[in-house]
C-alpha positions in Angstrom: 104.0 87.3 62.8 106.6 87.6 65.8 104.8 88.0 69.1 106.3 89.3 72.3 104.8 88.5 75.7 106.0 89.6 79.1 104.6 88.3 82.4 105.7 88.5 86.1 104.9 86.0 88.8 105.7 85.0 92.4 107.7 81.9 93.2 105.6 79.1 95.0 107.4 78.4 98.3 107.1 74.7 97.6 109.8 74.9 95.0 113.3 74.9 96.0 115.2 77.7 94.1 118.1 75.4 93.8 116.1 73.5 91.2 115.6 76.5 89.0 118.7 75.8 86.8 117.7 72.4 85.8 114.0 73.4 85.4 115.0 76.3 83.1 117.2 73.8 81.0 114.2 71.7 80.4 111.8 74.6 79.6 114.3 76.1 77.2 114.3 72.9 75.2 110.5 72.8 75.0 110.5 76.5 73.9 113.1 75.9 71.3 111.0 73.2 69.8 108.2 75.7 69.4 110.5 78.4 68.1 110.0 80.5 71.2 113.1 82.4 72.8 113.5 84.7 75.7 115.0 85.4 79.1 113.8 84.7 82.6 114.7 86.9 85.5 114.5 85.9 89.2 115.2 87.9 92.3 114.5 85.3 94.9 110.8 86.0 95.1 109.5 87.0 91.6 110.0 86.1 88.1 110.0 88.2 84.9 109.9 86.3 81.7 110.1 87.8 78.0 108.8 85.2 75.4 109.2 85.9 71.7 108.1 83.7 68.8 105.1 82.7 66.6 101.8 84.1 68.3 100.3 80.4 68.6 103.5 79.1 70.2 103.8 82.0 72.5 100.2 81.6 73.7 100.8 77.9 74.2 103.8 78.4 76.4 102.0 80.9 78.4 99.1 78.9 79.0 101.3 76.2 80.3 102.9 78.6 82.7 99.6 79.8 84.0 98.7 76.2 85.0 102.2 75.6 86.5 101.8 75.3 90.3 105.3 76.5 90.7 104.2 80.1 89.8 101.7 82.3 91.7 100.1 85.5 90.8 100.9 85.2 87.1 100.3 88.7 85.7 100.4 89.6 81.9 102.3 92.8 81.4 102.7 93.2 77.7 101.4 91.7 74.5 103.0 93.2 71.3 104.5 92.4 67.9 108.1 93.1 66.6 109.9 92.9 63.4 112.8 90.9 65.0 113.7 88.9 68.1 115.6 90.6 70.9 116.8 87.2 72.3 117.6 84.6 69.7 120.2 82.1 71.0 118.0 79.9 73.3 114.5 79.0 74.2 115.1 80.6 77.7 118.1 82.0 79.6 118.1 82.6 83.4 119.5 85.7 84.8 119.6 85.2 88.7 119.5 88.6 90.4 120.3 87.0 93.6 123.9 86.7 92.5 124.2 89.6 90.2 124.4 93.1 91.0 121.7 95.3 89.1 124.2 97.1 86.8 126.0 93.9 86.0 122.7 92.2 85.3 121.5 94.7 83.0 124.9 94.8 81.0 124.8 91.0 80.7 121.2 91.1 79.4 122.1 93.8 76.9 125.2 91.8 75.7 122.9 88.7 75.4 120.3 90.6 73.3 120.4 91.8 69.8 119.7 95.4 70.1 122.5 98.0 70.7 122.3 100.0 73.8 121.0 103.2 72.1 118.1 101.2 70.8 117.6 99.2 74.0 117.3 102.4 76.0 114.1 103.3 74.2 112.7 99.9 73.6 109.6 99.0 75.8 110.8 95.4 76.6 114.0 96.6 77.9 112.2 99.3 79.9 110.2 96.4 81.6 113.5 94.7 82.4 115.2 97.7 83.8 112.3 98.5 86.0 112.2 94.8 87.3 115.9 94.8 88.1 115.8 98.2 89.7 113.0 97.3 92.0 114.0 93.8 92.9 113.1 92.6 96.5 110.2 94.9 96.4 107.6 92.4 97.7 104.7 94.8 96.9 105.4 94.2 93.2 103.0 91.3 93.0 100.2 91.2 95.5 99.1 88.0 97.0 95.4 87.1 96.2 94.3 84.1 98.3 90.6 83.1 97.9 91.1 80.2 100.3 91.5 82.8 103.1 88.0 84.0 102.8 84.5 82.6 103.2 81.2 84.5 102.6 78.2 84.8 104.9 74.9 85.7 103.3 72.8 88.4 105.2 69.6 90.1 104.5 69.8 94.0 104.1 68.5 95.9 107.1 65.5 97.4 105.2 61.9 97.1 106.0 61.2 95.2 102.8 63.6 93.4 100.3 61.0 93.9 97.5 59.1 96.8 96.2 56.0 95.7 93.9 55.8 98.0 90.7 52.9 100.7 90.6 50.0 99.8 88.2 50.9 102.8 85.8 54.8 102.4 86.1 56.3 102.3 82.6 59.5 100.7 83.6 61.0 98.5 86.3 64.1 98.7 88.3 66.8 96.2 89.7 68.4 97.2 92.9 72.1 96.3 93.7 74.1 97.3 96.8 77.3 99.1 96.8 79.1 98.0 99.9 82.3 98.4 102.0 83.1 94.5 102.5 85.5 94.7 105.4 83.5 97.3 107.4 80.2 95.5 106.8 78.6 98.7 105.6 76.2 99.3 102.8 77.4 102.5 101.1 74.3 102.8 98.9 71.9 100.9 96.5 71.8 101.5 92.8 68.5 101.7 91.0 69.2 99.9 87.5 66.5 100.7 85.0 64.8 97.8 83.3 62.2 97.7 80.6 58.4 97.2 81.4 58.9 93.3 81.2 62.1 93.4 83.1 64.2 93.6 79.9 67.6 95.5 79.5 68.0 99.4 79.7 68.7 99.3 75.9 65.4 97.5 75.2 63.5 100.2 77.3 65.2 103.2 75.7 65.1 101.9 72.2 61.3 101.8 72.5 61.1 105.6 73.3 61.1 108.1 70.4 64.4 109.9 70.2 62.9 113.4 70.9 61.3 111.9 74.1 64.4 110.0 75.4 65.7 112.5 77.9 62.2 113.4 79.2 61.6 109.6 79.8 65.1 109.2 81.5 64.3 111.9 84.0 60.7 110.8 84.5 61.8 107.2 85.3 63.7 108.4 88.4 60.3 109.1 90.2 59.5 105.6 90.0 63.0 104.5 91.2 62.8 106.7 94.3 59.3 105.5 94.9 60.3 101.9 94.9 63.4 102.7 97.1 61.0 104.3 99.5 58.6 101.5 99.6 61.6 99.2 100.6 62.1 101.3 103.8 65.6 102.0 103.2 65.8 104.4 106.2 68.9 106.7 106.0 70.7 104.5 103.3 71.6 106.2 100.1 70.1 105.7 96.6 72.1 106.0 93.4 70.3 107.0 90.2 71.5 106.9 86.8 71.0 109.9 84.3 72.1 110.7 80.9 74.1 113.9 80.9 71.8 115.5 78.5 68.9 114.9 80.5 70.1 117.6 82.7 70.6 119.9 79.8 67.6 119.4 77.5 64.9 119.1 80.1 64.0 122.7 81.5 64.2 122.8 85.3 65.6 119.2 85.4 67.1 119.6 88.9 63.9 121.1 90.3 61.9 118.1 88.9 64.4 115.7 90.4 64.1 117.5 93.8 60.2 117.3 93.7 60.5 113.5 93.0 62.9 113.1 96.2 60.5 115.3 98.4 57.4 113.5 97.3 58.9 110.0 98.3 59.9 111.3 101.7 63.7 111.2 101.0 66.2 113.9 101.4 68.6 115.2 98.7 71.5 114.1 100.8 70.5 110.4 100.3 70.5 110.7 96.5 73.6 110.1 94.3 73.2 111.0 90.6 75.4 108.8 88.4 76.3 110.5 85.3 77.1 107.9 82.6 79.6 108.1 79.9 77.2 106.7 77.3 76.4 110.0 75.6 78.4 112.9 74.4 77.8 116.0 76.3 77.1 119.2 74.3 76.1 122.4 76.0 78.7 122.2 78.7 77.7 125.6 80.2 74.2 124.4 80.8 75.4 121.1 82.1 77.8 122.9 84.5 74.9 124.9 85.8 72.9 121.8 86.4 75.8 120.2 88.2 76.0 123.2 90.4 72.3 123.1 91.2 72.7 119.4 92.2 75.6 120.3 94.5 73.9 123.3 96.0 70.8 121.1 96.8 73.1 118.5 98.6 72.7 115.7 95.9 75.9 113.5 95.4 77.5 113.2 92.1 79.3 110.1 90.6 80.9 109.2 87.3 79.6 105.9 86.3 81.4 103.3 84.2 84.5 105.3 84.1 86.8 104.1 81.3 84.0 102.9 78.9 82.5 106.0 77.3 83.0 109.5 75.9 83.5 111.9 78.7 85.1 110.3 81.7 88.4 112.3 81.9 86.5 115.6 80.9 83.9 115.1 83.7 86.7 114.4 86.2 88.7 117.5 85.2 85.6 119.8 85.2 83.4 118.6 88.0 85.3 116.5 90.6 82.6 114.2 91.6 82.1 112.6 95.0 82.5 109.1 93.6 84.2 107.7 90.6 83.0 104.1 89.5 85.6 102.1 87.6 83.8 100.1 84.7 83.8 96.3 84.9 85.8 96.0 81.6 88.8 97.3 83.6 88.0 95.4 86.7 87.4 91.9 85.1 90.4 89.6 85.8 92.6 92.6 87.0 94.5 90.4 89.2 96.0 88.8 85.9 96.4 91.8 83.9 99.4 94.3 84.4 98.0 97.1 82.1 94.6 97.2 84.0 96.5 97.2 87.3 98.6 100.2 86.1 95.4 102.1 85.0 93.6 101.4 88.3 96.7 102.6 90.4 96.7 105.7 88.5 93.1 106.3 88.9 93.5 105.5 92.7 96.4 108.2 92.9 94.4 110.8 91.0 91.3 110.4 93.2 93.3 110.5 96.2 94.6 113.9 95.3 91.1 115.2 94.6 89.5 113.4 97.6 87.2 111.4 95.4 85.9 108.0 96.6 86.6 105.1 94.2 84.2 102.3 93.6 84.9 99.1 91.7 82.1 97.9 89.5 81.5 94.4 88.2 83.5 92.4 90.8 82.7 88.7 90.3 85.8 86.9 91.6 87.4 86.8 95.0 90.8 87.4 93.4 89.7 90.6 91.8 88.4 91.9 95.1 91.4 90.9 97.0 93.6 92.8 94.6 91.5 95.9 94.4 91.2 96.0 98.2 95.0 95.7 98.6 95.7 98.6 96.5 93.3 100.8 98.4 89.7 100.4 97.1 87.1 100.2 99.9 83.9 100.1 98.0 82.6 97.4 95.6 79.6 96.4 93.5 79.3 93.2 91.7 77.8 89.5 91.6 80.5 88.5 94.1 78.7 90.4 96.9 75.1 90.6 95.5 73.3 90.4 92.2 70.8 93.0 90.9 67.3 91.8 91.8 64.2 93.0 89.8 62.0 95.2 92.0 63.8 94.3 95.1 67.4 93.7 96.7 69.0 90.4 97.5 70.8 89.2 100.6 74.4 90.3 100.6 77.4 88.1 100.7 79.7 89.5 103.3 83.5 88.3 103.3 85.0 86.8 106.6 88.6 85.9 106.9 89.2 82.2 107.8 91.3 81.8 111.0 94.0 79.5 110.7 
């Protein structure tokens, strides 16, 4: 099976570009021995390389490249399969865009390749090549992520208490996790994450409930979440609670019930954010729309949780324009290494900017992920990098501080 892989990277400044020709010659020989062919484009700052060959060989070459200190910010752009090679002559051929005009470079690559111009004009690989050539010297193409520029200082949240013992009759527990604005030193909100009676997963808890009682239990559990948040003495900070969409549809007077829970615990509706999950297909859109209007009218905030992981994300975004949109961790994980994820997140950011929706990145665990996401304009984050969820309490928060040099 013939695999195709495209990546981009940034030149490490410890490498003299005049050495490139010799380095490419040696790499070309190694690639040829593995039956890997392709081309390498260089614009003075960045590389774009196309690798074609047997899947195992292409993966082996790419793993070596990722370990090579002469490359920085290695980002995978495309993995695909093809019936034939586009570049067959050598293990790797260098096209130096510093000495070639864009039109001449593209013509040279087309002559070197196996596809005729009419086919190359619609081929995805050639589209990546044309885009790279057209945008050469654009230093924003690959953003720098430098973990060594940051240290983290752990601080206790400014709440009266950092734990909230469960009530005797409480059927479930909650783990609390902050959503923060790292560079502003601000806690945006704390999310109450439901857990089973013994601290087990949400799935464990909900699987123990009869299906016809699921939404009733879901809504009722928010009373305990709000009571625990109140016990911690959160002041004016906001609390985010998760609701299955159909809990707002199937439970008569769901919004009024929620408002009574809020009032009983000495909180105000403006402190509450309802995070609608994508884990459930929404039926009864008219009833759901009415419930959302009631939430809005009461002053309760609305967020789409786990955006990109479930059934209804785009539909919810189109119909209800929430206050916040939380990008799912499956998109966030290793985003600094993955071009398709980067393109998706940039599109989400552009869309939300048009609609004045705040974007939150979930599941951030690595400094590199946070640096990339912050660089493209996201300001609010949730994840192990900053604070882990703590059962019946909230942990100290790791705040980033730039290391002065």
